[in-house]
C-alpha positions in Angstrom: 297.5 166.6 115.3 294.5 166.4 113.7 290.9 168.6 114.5 288.1 167.0 114.8 285.1 168.0 112.8 281.5 168.9 114.1 278.2 167.5 112.3 277.5 170.1 110.3 273.6 170.9 110.6 271.7 170.7 107.6 268.2 174.0 108.6 269.2 177.1 109.3 270.9 178.6 111.8 269.0 179.0 114.9 267.0 182.8 115.5 269.1 185.2 118.4 269.4 183.3 122.0 268.8 180.6 120.4 271.2 177.1 120.0 270.8 174.2 117.6 270.5 170.9 120.1 271.2 167.7 118.8 272.1 165.1 121.9 273.6 161.4 121.4 272.6 159.2 123.9 274.7 156.2 124.5 272.7 153.8 127.6 273.9 151.3 129.9 273.0 148.6 127.4 275.6 150.5 124.5 273.2 151.5 122.6 273.1 154.9 121.2 270.6 156.9 120.2 270.4 159.8 118.0 267.4 162.1 118.6 266.8 165.1 115.6 267.6 168.5 116.6 265.6 171.4 118.3 266.3 174.4 118.1 265.9 176.3 121.8 266.5 178.5 124.3 269.7 179.2 124.9 268.6 179.8 129.2 267.5 176.4 128.6 270.5 174.9 127.2 272.2 176.4 130.1 269.3 175.0 132.9 268.6 171.6 131.3 273.1 170.5 130.9 273.4 172.4 135.1 270.7 169.6 135.9 272.7 167.1 134.3 275.3 167.5 135.7 274.4 168.0 139.1 272.1 164.5 138.7 275.4 162.8 137.4 276.7 160.2 139.2 280.2 161.0 137.5 280.0 164.4 140.0 278.8 162.3 142.4 281.8 160.5 143.1 283.7 163.7 142.5 282.1 165.4 145.3 282.1 162.5 147.6 284.7 162.7 150.7 287.2 159.7 150.6 287.1 157.4 153.6 290.6 158.6 154.2 289.0 162.5 154.7 285.7 161.3 156.2 287.8 158.8 158.8 
């Protein structure tokens, strides 16, 4: 089984307590948007990922009670 290779960041490594983040987004029309790498504090990264999970429609659907449970 082949392992996926991660893209290499051409710049220096992030400072201690920071992470280099590259965001790729696929919108509702199927267009892919790539954002430049940004160095961000790891706490801010964790908060952003948490917010995205909380507002995700996929997680909303998974958390919603089914008709059998509700009725």
